[in-house]
C-alpha positions as CSV (number, residue, x, y, z in Angstrom):
1,X,-33.1,-12.5,7.3
2,X,-35.2,-9.9,9.1
3,X,-32.6,-9.7,11.9
4,X,-29.8,-9.2,9.3
5,X,-31.9,-6.6,7.5
6,X,-32.5,-4.6,10.7
7,X,-28.9,-5.0,11.6
8,X,-27.7,-3.6,8.3
9,X,-30.3,-0.8,8.4
10,X,-29.2,0.3,11.8
11,X,-25.6,0.4,10.6
12,X,-26.6,2.7,7.7
13,X,-28.7,5.0,9.9
14,X,-26.6,5.2,13.0
15,X,-23.3,5.0,11.3
16,X,-21.4,2.4,13.4
17,X,-17.7,2.1,13.0
18,X,-16.9,-1.2,11.2
19,X,-13.8,-1.8,13.2
20,X,-15.9,-1.8,16.4
21,X,-19.1,-3.4,15.4
22,X,-19.2,-4.6,11.8
23,X,-22.5,-4.8,9.8
24,X,-23.5,-7.9,7.8
25,X,-22.2,-6.2,4.7
26,X,-18.7,-5.9,6.2
27,X,-18.7,-9.5,7.3
28,X,-19.6,-10.4,3.7
29,X,-16.8,-8.3,2.4
30,X,-14.4,-10.0,4.7
31,X,-15.6,-13.4,3.8
32,X,-15.3,-12.8,0.1
33,X,-11.9,-11.1,0.7
34,X,-10.6,-14.3,2.2
35,X,-11.7,-15.9,-1.2
36,X,-9.7,-13.4,-3.2
37,X,-12.9,-11.6,-4.3
38,X,-12.8,-8.0,-3.1
39,X,-16.2,-6.4,-2.8
40,X,-17.6,-3.2,-1.4
41,X,-20.9,-4.1,0.1
42,X,-20.1,-2.2,3.2
43,X,-19.5,1.1,1.3
44,X,-22.1,3.8,1.0
45,X,-24.8,3.0,-1.5
46,X,-24.2,4.7,-4.8
47,X,-24.5,4.1,-8.6
48,X,-21.5,1.8,-8.6
49,X,-22.5,-0.1,-5.4
50,X,-21.4,-2.8,-4.9
51,X,-17.9,-3.0,-6.3
52,X,-16.5,-6.4,-7.2
53,X,-12.7,-6.6,-7.8
54,X,-11.0,-9.8,-8.7
55,X,-7.3,-10.5,-8.4
56,X,-5.1,-9.4,-11.3
57,X,-5.4,-11.8,-14.2
58,X,-8.5,-13.5,-12.8
59,X,-11.3,-11.4,-14.3
60,X,-12.2,-14.0,-16.9
61,X,-12.6,-17.2,-14.9
62,X,-14.8,-16.6,-11.8
63,X,-14.0,-20.0,-10.3
64,X,-10.2,-19.4,-10.1
65,X,-10.1,-16.7,-7.4
66,X,-11.6,-18.7,-4.5
67,X,-10.1,-22.1,-5.3
68,X,-6.6,-21.2,-4.2
69,X,-7.7,-18.5,-1.7
70,X,-6.6,-18.4,2.0
71,X,-10.0,-19.5,3.1
72,X,-10.1,-22.7,1.0
73,X,-6.6,-23.6,1.9
74,X,-7.4,-23.1,5.6
75,X,-10.5,-25.3,5.3
76,X,-8.4,-28.0,3.6
77,X,-5.7,-27.9,6.2
78,X,-8.3,-28.1,9.1
79,X,-10.2,-30.9,7.3
80,X,-7.1,-33.0,7.0
81,X,-6.2,-32.5,10.6
82,X,-9.7,-33.3,11.6
83,X,-9.7,-36.6,9.7
84,X,-6.4,-37.7,11.2
85,X,-7.2,-36.8,14.8
86,X,-10.8,-37.9,14.7
87,X,-9.8,-41.3,13.3
88,X,-7.4,-41.9,16.2
89,X,-10.0,-40.6,18.7
90,X,-12.6,-43.0,17.3
91,X,-10.2,-46.0,17.5
92,X,-9.1,-45.1,21.0
93,X,-12.5,-44.2,22.3
94,X,-14.1,-47.3,20.8
95,X,-11.6,-49.7,22.4
96,X,-11.9,-48.0,25.8
97,X,-15.7,-47.9,25.6
98,X,-15.9,-51.6,24.7
99,X,-13.5,-52.6,27.5
100,X,-15.4,-50.5,30.1
101,X,-18.7,-52.1,29.0
102,X,-17.2,-55.6,29.1
103,X,-15.2,-55.3,32.4
104,X,-17.0,-53.7,35.4
105,X,-13.8,-53.1,37.4
106,X,-12.2,-51.3,34.6
107,X,-15.2,-49.1,34.2
108,X,-15.2,-48.2,37.9
109,X,-11.5,-47.2,37.5
110,X,-11.6,-45.4,34.2
111,X,-15.2,-44.1,34.1
112,X,-14.8,-41.2,36.6
113,X,-11.4,-40.4,35.1
114,X,-12.7,-40.1,31.6
115,X,-15.7,-38.1,32.8
116,X,-13.3,-35.7,34.4
117,X,-11.3,-35.4,31.2
118,X,-14.5,-34.8,29.2
119,X,-15.4,-31.8,31.5
120,X,-11.9,-30.4,31.1
121,X,-11.8,-27.7,28.3
122,X,-9.7,-28.7,25.4
123,X,-7.6,-25.6,25.4
124,X,-6.3,-26.7,28.8
125,X,-4.2,-29.3,27.0
126,X,-2.4,-26.7,24.9
127,X,0.3,-25.8,27.5
128,X,1.1,-29.4,28.0
129,X,1.2,-30.1,24.3
130,X,3.6,-27.1,23.8
131,X,5.9,-28.2,26.6
132,X,6.1,-31.9,25.6
133,X,5.6,-32.0,21.9
134,X,6.4,-28.5,20.8
135,X,4.5,-26.1,18.4
136,X,3.9,-28.5,15.5
137,X,1.3,-30.9,14.0
138,X,1.8,-33.4,16.7
139,X,0.8,-30.9,19.3
140,X,-2.4,-30.0,17.4
141,X,-3.3,-33.7,17.1
142,X,-2.6,-34.3,20.7
143,X,-5.1,-31.5,21.8
144,X,-7.7,-32.8,19.3
145,X,-7.4,-36.4,20.6
146,X,-7.4,-35.6,24.2
147,X,-10.4,-33.3,23.8
148,X,-12.6,-35.9,22.0
149,X,-11.7,-39.5,22.8
150,X,-13.2,-39.6,26.3
151,X,-16.6,-38.4,25.0
152,X,-16.6,-41.2,22.4
153,X,-15.7,-43.8,25.0
154,X,-18.4,-42.7,27.5
155,X,-21.2,-42.5,24.9
156,X,-20.3,-45.8,23.4
157,X,-20.2,-47.5,26.9
158,X,-23.5,-46.1,27.8
159,X,-25.0,-47.1,24.5
160,X,-23.7,-50.6,24.8
161,X,-25.3,-50.9,28.3
162,X,-28.7,-50.3,26.6
163,X,-28.5,-53.4,24.5
164,X,-31.4,-55.6,25.5
165,X,-30.3,-58.7,27.4
166,X,-32.5,-60.7,25.2
167,X,-30.1,-60.3,22.2
168,X,-27.1,-62.2,23.6
169,X,-29.4,-64.8,25.2
170,X,-31.1,-65.4,21.8
171,X,-27.8,-65.6,20.1
172,X,-26.4,-68.1,22.6
173,X,-29.6,-70.2,22.2
174,X,-29.0,-70.2,18.4
175,X,-25.4,-71.5,18.8
176,X,-23.4,-68.2,18.9
177,X,-20.5,-68.7,21.3
178,X,-17.2,-66.8,21.8
179,X,-16.2,-64.5,18.9
180,X,-19.3,-65.5,17.0
181,X,-21.5,-64.0,19.7
182,X,-19.6,-60.7,19.4
183,X,-19.4,-60.6,15.6
184,X,-23.0,-61.7,14.8
185,X,-25.0,-60.4,17.7
186,X,-23.2,-57.8,19.9
187,X,-21.4,-55.9,17.2
188,X,-24.5,-55.2,15.1
189,X,-26.5,-54.4,18.2
190,X,-23.8,-51.8,19.2
191,X,-24.1,-49.9,15.9
192,X,-26.7,-47.4,17.2
193,X,-24.5,-46.6,20.2
194,X,-21.5,-46.3,17.9
195,X,-23.4,-43.9,15.6
196,X,-24.3,-41.7,18.6
197,X,-20.7,-41.7,19.9
198,X,-19.4,-40.6,16.5
199,X,-21.8,-37.7,16.4
200,X,-20.9,-36.6,19.9
201,X,-17.2,-37.1,19.3
202,X,-17.2,-35.0,16.2
203,X,-18.5,-32.0,18.0
204,X,-15.8,-32.3,20.7
205,X,-13.1,-33.0,18.0
206,X,-14.1,-29.9,16.0
207,X,-14.1,-27.6,19.0
208,X,-10.7,-29.0,20.1
209,X,-9.2,-28.5,16.7
210,X,-10.3,-24.9,16.4
211,X,-9.0,-24.2,19.9
212,X,-5.6,-25.8,19.1
213,X,-5.2,-24.0,15.8
214,X,-6.1,-20.7,17.5
215,X,-2.9,-21.0,19.6
216,X,-0.6,-23.2,17.5
217,X,0.9,-21.4,14.6
218,X,2.5,-24.0,12.3
219,X,4.5,-22.8,9.4
220,X,3.0,-23.4,5.9
221,X,0.0,-25.3,7.4
222,X,-2.5,-22.7,8.6
223,X,-6.1,-23.7,9.3
224,X,-9.2,-21.8,10.2
225,X,-7.9,-21.1,13.7
226,X,-5.0,-19.2,12.2
227,X,-7.3,-17.0,10.2
228,X,-9.3,-16.2,13.3
229,X,-6.1,-15.3,15.2
230,X,-4.9,-13.2,12.2
231,X,-8.1,-11.2,12.3
232,X,-7.5,-10.5,16.0
233,X,-3.9,-9.4,15.5
234,X,-5.0,-7.0,12.7
235,X,-8.1,-5.8,14.7
236,X,-10.3,-7.0,11.8
237,X,-13.5,-7.7,13.6
238,X,-15.3,-8.5,10.3
239,X,-12.8,-11.2,9.5
240,X,-13.1,-12.7,13.0
241,X,-16.9,-12.9,12.6
242,X,-16.6,-14.3,9.1
243,X,-14.3,-17.1,10.1
244,X,-16.5,-17.9,13.1
245,X,-19.5,-18.2,10.7
246,X,-17.5,-20.5,8.5
247,X,-16.6,-22.7,11.5
248,X,-20.3,-22.9,12.6
249,X,-21.5,-23.7,9.0
250,X,-18.9,-26.5,8.6
251,X,-19.9,-28.0,11.9
252,X,-23.6,-27.8,11.1
253,X,-23.1,-29.3,7.6
254,X,-21.0,-32.2,8.9
255,X,-23.5,-33.0,11.6
256,X,-26.6,-32.7,9.5
257,X,-25.4,-34.2,6.2
258,X,-23.2,-36.9,7.6
259,X,-23.5,-38.0,11.2
260,X,-27.2,-37.3,11.6
261,X,-28.0,-39.3,8.4
262,X,-25.8,-42.2,9.5
263,X,-27.4,-42.2,13.0
264,X,-30.9,-42.0,11.6
265,X,-30.4,-44.9,9.2
266,X,-28.9,-47.1,11.8
267,X,-31.7,-46.3,14.3
268,X,-34.3,-47.0,11.6
269,X,-32.6,-50.3,10.7
270,X,-32.9,-51.4,14.3
271,X,-36.4,-50.1,14.8
272,X,-35.4,-47.3,17.1
273,X,-36.8,-44.5,14.8
274,X,-39.2,-44.2,12.0
């Protein structure tokens, strides 16, 4: 808050140009403008500061402007794409991670390849997606999956390797054989590794999705990446910063309120955390 206050004060005193270096008030105006609530926090302070102007016919119900706003529609579109692509990435990464953990030769063959794919920036998949799949939803999902499934597979494989050898031995001594050993012993023991892989995979998936939406412009289905690109095309620096803040906040909330809680509960269940 102190940094934001100093930032805003410097803007008021020095008089920066908002289209070159926007102040926090301009970013707030841009963020609320994407929610159909037009404000004037960035205007000079006067008796009528700040102005709040709602869309015509929406001055009675304060909840109606933002519900159908471009920002909420973009969040919904990006969320649906994330759920679809992340589910496929988790399924593909879990299968590959389990196979690499189970078969050493397969791990020696696929391990370095997946590690190389993980280090490859997700936007590098965009030209290939455009040439092979076209500018459509399939291209966006392709970039998302290719940018995240390798991280899930590698984290799950490494986590499964940390299962104490005592667990399968104890299970076999108690009569667990074949699929029963996997279902009753190895699968529960792999839950901490699976929770860690989900958390890591989400960060890769979210970044891949934002990079794909930044370049792919799909008719009628415009996510947060489209709003970021629209701000660049119209030289609206405040909107660019506002959309970036929304992306960061969504990533933080999903990590802290979902994946971190699941990982902590699983680790507590298995005595890996207090």
